[in-house]
N, CA, C and O of each residue as an XYZ file, in Angstrom:
272
protein
N      69.404     79.367    128.995
C      69.656     80.497    129.732
C      70.323     80.275    131.072
O      69.945     79.277    131.685
N      71.207     80.998    131.607
C      71.739     80.682    132.932
C      71.039     81.690    134.029
O      70.094     82.441    133.790
N      71.612     81.557    135.087
C      70.961     82.369    136.234
C      70.925     83.904    136.090
O      70.067     84.582    136.656
N      71.814     84.381    135.372
C      71.927     85.903    135.184
C      71.012     86.352    134.193
O      70.836     87.561    134.043
N      70.310     85.380    133.390
C      69.279     85.809    132.273
C      70.034     85.967    130.968
O      69.392     86.467    130.043
N      71.292     85.623    130.744
C      72.066     85.784    129.510
C      72.147     84.300    128.951
O      72.203     83.291    129.654
N      72.142     84.341    127.637
C      72.421     83.062    126.958
C      73.856     82.671    126.861
O      74.696     83.536    126.614
N      74.197     81.409    127.040
C      75.582     81.098    126.966
C      76.176     81.273    125.598
O      75.474     81.051    124.612
N      77.351     81.634    125.481
C      78.058     82.032    124.178
C      78.947     80.792    123.851
O      79.839     80.457    124.630
N      78.731     80.195    122.835
C      79.651     79.020    122.278
C      81.031     79.526    121.843
O      81.147     80.698    121.483
N      82.033     78.736    121.859
C      83.305     79.168    121.465
C      83.381     79.254    119.924
O      84.337     79.904    119.500
N      82.599     78.750    119.069
C      82.406     79.006    117.758
C      81.829     80.406    117.328
O      82.096     80.875    116.221
N      81.058     81.036    118.205
C      80.452     82.294    117.955
C      81.307     83.346    118.236
O      81.052     84.458    117.772
N      82.384     83.142    118.997
C      83.370     84.327    119.418
C      84.243     84.657    118.182
O      84.827     83.741    117.604
N      84.338     85.802    117.805
C      85.060     86.253    116.742
C      86.643     86.386    117.246
O      86.965     86.883    118.325
N      87.549     85.860    116.284
C      88.890     85.908    116.706
C      89.374     87.429    116.749
O      88.857     88.313    116.066
N      90.383     87.612    117.598
C      90.854     88.947    117.600
C      91.852     89.210    116.436
O      92.521     88.293    115.959
N      91.932     90.519    115.987
C      92.807     90.921    114.929
C      94.195     91.098    115.450
O      94.414     91.699    116.502
N      95.128     90.575    114.710
C      96.587     90.867    115.201
C      96.952     92.306    115.353
O      96.635     93.184    114.551
N      97.618     92.472    116.408
C      97.957     93.943    116.711
C      99.166     94.328    115.888
O     100.045     93.498    115.661
N      99.230     95.564    115.436
C     100.452     96.092    114.835
C     101.155     96.819    115.701
O     100.514     97.488    116.511
N     102.529     96.855    115.732
C     103.202     97.780    116.551
C     103.020     99.192    116.172
O     102.936     99.522    114.989
N     102.952    100.092    117.214
C     102.662    101.533    117.034
C     104.171    102.156    117.006
O     105.188    101.589    117.405
N     104.074    103.392    116.468
C     105.399    104.278    116.202
C     106.033    104.011    114.969
O     105.510    103.411    114.030
N     107.240    104.501    115.004
C     107.956    104.404    113.807
C     108.606    102.983    113.639
O     109.054    102.402    114.627
N     108.654    102.439    112.417
C     109.217    101.101    112.278
C     110.684    101.165    112.607
O     111.347    102.156    112.304
N     111.285     99.956    113.323
C     112.623     99.997    113.505
C     113.582     99.757    112.301
O     113.221     99.102    111.323
N     114.742    100.281    112.405
C     115.724    100.132    111.302
C     116.328     98.742    111.407
O     116.698     98.233    112.465
N     116.397     98.134    110.107
C     116.866     96.701    110.209
C     118.373     96.736    110.796
O     119.076     97.741    110.681
N     118.717     95.801    111.301
C     120.047     95.606    112.087
C     120.879     94.464    111.342
O     120.363     93.348    111.282
N     122.067     94.662    110.801
C     122.768     93.573    110.201
C     124.149     93.569    111.047
O     124.751     94.621    111.262
N     124.585     92.384    111.488
C     125.844     92.224    112.217
C     125.980     93.067    113.403
O     127.112     93.416    113.737
N     125.041     93.405    114.024
C     124.888     94.337    115.186
C     124.881     95.850    115.142
O     124.896     96.573    116.139
N     124.857     96.265    113.848
C     124.960     97.634    113.619
C     123.679     98.060    112.727
O     123.243     97.238    111.921
N     123.101     99.259    112.847
C     121.862     99.457    112.129
C     122.303     99.691    110.645
O     123.385    100.229    110.412
N     121.499     99.305    109.685
C     121.829     99.576    108.288
C     121.421    101.000    107.888
O     120.242    101.286    108.095
N     122.131    101.837    107.402
C     121.853    103.083    106.864
C     121.931    103.283    105.365
O     122.880    102.886    104.688
N     120.934    103.886    104.916
C     120.783    104.166    103.429
C     121.816    105.283    102.986
O     121.942    106.284    103.692
N     122.482    105.141    101.943
C     123.103    106.126    101.507
C     122.294    107.253    100.839
O     121.509    106.925     99.950
N     122.405    108.522    101.174
C     121.705    109.491    100.644
C     121.864    109.662     99.177
O     122.932    109.345     98.654
N     120.798    110.181     98.415
C     121.010    110.237     96.918
C     121.877    111.498     96.643
O     121.932    112.403     97.476
N     122.553    111.548     95.464
C     123.516    112.483     95.196
C     122.817    113.878     95.038
O     121.646    113.936     94.664
N     123.570    115.033     95.334
C     122.921    116.293     95.218
C     122.662    116.601     93.632
O     123.503    116.373     92.763
N     121.536    117.082     93.422
C     121.149    117.532     92.104
C     120.281    116.501     91.320
O     119.919    116.773     90.175
N     119.940    115.327     91.910
C     119.393    114.304     91.199
C     117.861    114.412     91.534
O     117.436    115.086     92.472
N     117.116    113.724     90.725
C     115.566    113.891     90.891
C     115.229    113.031     92.051
O     114.200    113.304     92.669
N     115.973    112.008     92.436
C     115.585    111.117     93.520
C     115.758    111.957     94.808
O     114.910    111.863     95.696
N     116.805    112.756     94.938
C     117.033    113.633     96.120
C     115.816    114.628     96.184
O     115.110    114.745     97.187
N     115.654    115.274     95.114
C     114.621    116.357     95.204
C     113.266    115.790     95.617
O     112.551    116.405     96.408
N     112.929    114.685     95.115
C     111.736    113.892     95.498
C     111.725    113.739     96.975
O     110.755    114.119     97.630
N     112.809    113.176     97.543
C     112.843    112.885     98.868
C     112.861    113.987     99.822
O     112.418    113.837    100.960
N     113.400    115.195     99.369
C     113.275    116.466    100.091
C     111.868    117.081    100.149
O     111.455    117.683    101.140
N     111.141    116.889     99.001
C     109.935    117.418     98.972
C     108.934    116.472     99.784
O     107.983    116.969    100.387
N     109.149    115.231     99.784
C     108.345    114.318    100.816
C     108.560    114.593    102.138
O     107.635    114.572    102.949
N     109.873    114.891    102.483
C     110.202    115.103    103.901
C     109.526    116.442    104.390
O     108.966    116.596    105.475
N     109.679    117.387    103.390
C     108.855    118.712    103.735
C     107.459    118.491    103.932
O     106.908    119.042    104.884
N     106.782    117.717    103.115
C     105.363    117.490    103.158
C     104.907    116.856    104.521
O     103.880    117.224    105.093
N     105.860    115.739    105.069
C     105.682    115.292    106.210
C     105.736    116.188    107.425
O     105.058    115.976    108.431
N     106.525    117.142    107.295
C     106.699    118.228    108.392
C     105.513    118.975    108.355
O     104.914    119.092    109.424
N     105.004    119.552    107.267
C     104.011    120.241    106.956
C     102.753    119.663    107.565
O     102.001    120.317    108.288
N     102.545    118.236    107.189
C     101.287    117.506    107.800
C     101.341    117.523    109.273
O     100.293    117.757    109.875
N     102.475    117.297    109.960
C     102.603    117.267    111.370
C     102.211    118.623    112.092
O     101.583    118.714    113.147
N     102.717    119.681    111.299
C     102.480    120.987    111.812
C     100.839    121.221    111.877
O     100.262    121.761    112.820
N     100.223    120.717    110.704
C      98.742    120.901    110.577
C      97.955    120.313    111.546
O      96.967    120.849    112.046
N      98.441    119.057    111.859
C      97.748    118.201    113.066
C      98.192    118.854    114.381
O      97.563    118.495    115.376
N      99.070    119.659    114.533
C      99.384    120.210    115.817
C     100.414    119.408    116.541
O     100.482    119.522    117.765
N     101.237    118.591    115.888
C     102.110    117.628    116.626
C     103.559    118.065    116.402
O     104.527    117.377    116.726
N     103.631    119.366    115.773
C     105.132    119.602    115.477
C     105.480    121.091    115.926
O     106.624    121.525    115.791
């Protein structure tokens, strides 16, 4: 015990800190100095319909949280 009444903490007893994740939206990948853009799906395809439904769901969720 030291003078303040606490036991000394050994370095092996200290838990390592977790790696921090970046907050916010992920950045778009950059190739040759320009951001890479995905080509949108063709109109009338199931892929486009699915992406539009997912986008609408994200908007609805943000409105429910009061962020939009």
